[in-house]
N, C-alpha and C positions, 0 to 999 in steps of 0.2 A: 397549462400543463406544462411541469417541469418536463427538459428533452427535449419538445417539439417544437424545430424550425427557429433552435439557436443558433445565435452565430457566437461561437465562444471566442473567449480571447485566450492569447497567447502567451506562455514564458520561455526563455530559453535555460535548458538545463540537460547537465552530463558529468559526469566524473563517477567518482566511488559512489556506491551504494552501498546495503547490505540487507542480507534477505535470512530472517530467522526461522529456521529450516530442523526438519526429522531427519534425525541422523540415519534412517532406513530410505529416506527420499534418492532412487538411482540418478536423477534430475533436478534438484531443485529450484534448477531453473528454467522448465518447461511448465510453462501455462497451461499447458492441457491437461495438467493433472488438476486442478483446479476447479475447473471447468465445472464439475457435475455439482458443487456445493456452492459455486458463485462468490465472491466478493463484496464489499463496496462498489463497487461500479462494475461487476457482471454480475449480470442474474446469472442462475444457474440454467449450464445448460444451452449459453449464448456465445459466447469467445472465449479464446485464451489468456487472460493478463496474469502477471509476475506482479509482486506487490513485495515494494521496497521502500526500507529507513531511508532517511538521510541523515542518520549519526547510527555511533555504534551506541551512543547513550539515548539512543530513542528505538532501537532495538532490546534495550537493557528492560525501559518502561514498557512496552509491548509486551514480554514475558511477563512482567509484574503485573501488568492489566490482568492478562490472562490466568492468573493463579488467584488474582484476587479476592473470589469468592471459596477458593480452596479451606483445605485446613490444614495445608502445608506450604513452604515458600519456598522461592530458588532455591536456598542452602541445601534442601530436603530433597531434592533429582537425584534419580540415579547419574551418575556423571555418563555412564554408557548410552542412556537411553535419554537424555536428554537434549535441546538444541542444539544446534550449531550456528554458527555465524558464517555465510555464506557474502563475501567480496564479492561482487560482478564491474565493469567499468560499463557505461551508458554513452554510447555517443551523442556528444550535445546536439542541440536541434532544439526544435520548439514540441512545448507539451502544453496540453490545456489547462490552463490557469485556472484551479481552484484554491490559490495562499490570496492574491488578493481580492479589498473589496468588492473591488471593481468585475474581476470577474468571478467569484461568488455569485454577484446577480447577474451580469449575462446568462448565465446557466441557471438562474431562475431558481438560485438558492439564497436564505438570507446573508446576509454579509454578517452573522455571529457565525457561519459556520467552523466547525462541526457540531455548533450547538442551534436549536432553534430556538425561535424567539419564547418561549416559555420555560428556557433553560435546559432542556432534555439533549442527546444524542441523534441527531438524524440519522432516520434509520436504512439501514441498507436501500432497502425498494424503494427509498425517494432518490435513490443518486442511479440507481439503475437504468431510468430512461435518459439523463446525462450521458453515461458511460455508452450506451448502444449508440446514442445519435451520433459521440466521440469517435466511435468506430464504425460507423457509418458511412461517415466522414474522409475516414481514411486518416485519424488521427496515430499521431504514434504513442502517446498516450495520457493520462492526467496527475502532474502536478498538484495534491493539493495540501492543505491541513490537515493535523492527523488528530482523531478522534481517539488516541491513545490517552487513556485517563494521566493526566501529569505530565501531558505532554506539549505545553504551550506553546506556541510558535516552530514548533516541526514538523518538516514535512514530508509526505512520504510520497513516490511516485506509484504510479500503476502503470506498467511498460504493458502495452497490447502487443502479443505473439504476431506473426502474421509469417510473413517469410524469411524469417532471421531470430537468430537463436541466441541468445544472452550463455557466454564464457562462463564458468567457476574460475575468477582470479585467484582468491584462498577460501580453504574453510577452517574454522577454530572451532575446536570442542568447547562444551561450554565453561568448561572449570576453567581456560584461557579465557577466554571471552567477556564472560558474565562478570566475572572477578577480578578481572586484570588488571 
């Protein structure tokens, strides 16, 4: 079973990371807000996690990914309600490795992650037990390959919010960060 009895591998990560956020969010770096719906590594109502992009170019791909099946594109978004880009600094430390082939295998995932052996994107439900095991082991979070369409070799960070906070270093309006 994925997630059960894992001896997870680790990578050092830290520095600047970026979050695509709704401009109406009071605190875009609060993982409790997304706890209800969950994410790739945290099941709904499980634990707070903040999902971060490893680069601004990945953040742009993430927006395009979210709009993929819509009848409009980024250029059609209302600048006042379009996503902002929030920058934060992550203190360097060990994060669960879902970046290397060995890290994926140790977590019970195929070395092809985020794609399964049939060519499909691995479902969030498959990742939840791994995230829960990492949370239960006191991990800081998970560094992983991005499942965003077109984001080969890009990384994301699922930062687990425990008794600490991420600070907003900068927040940029959509028209400034997406097209800049």
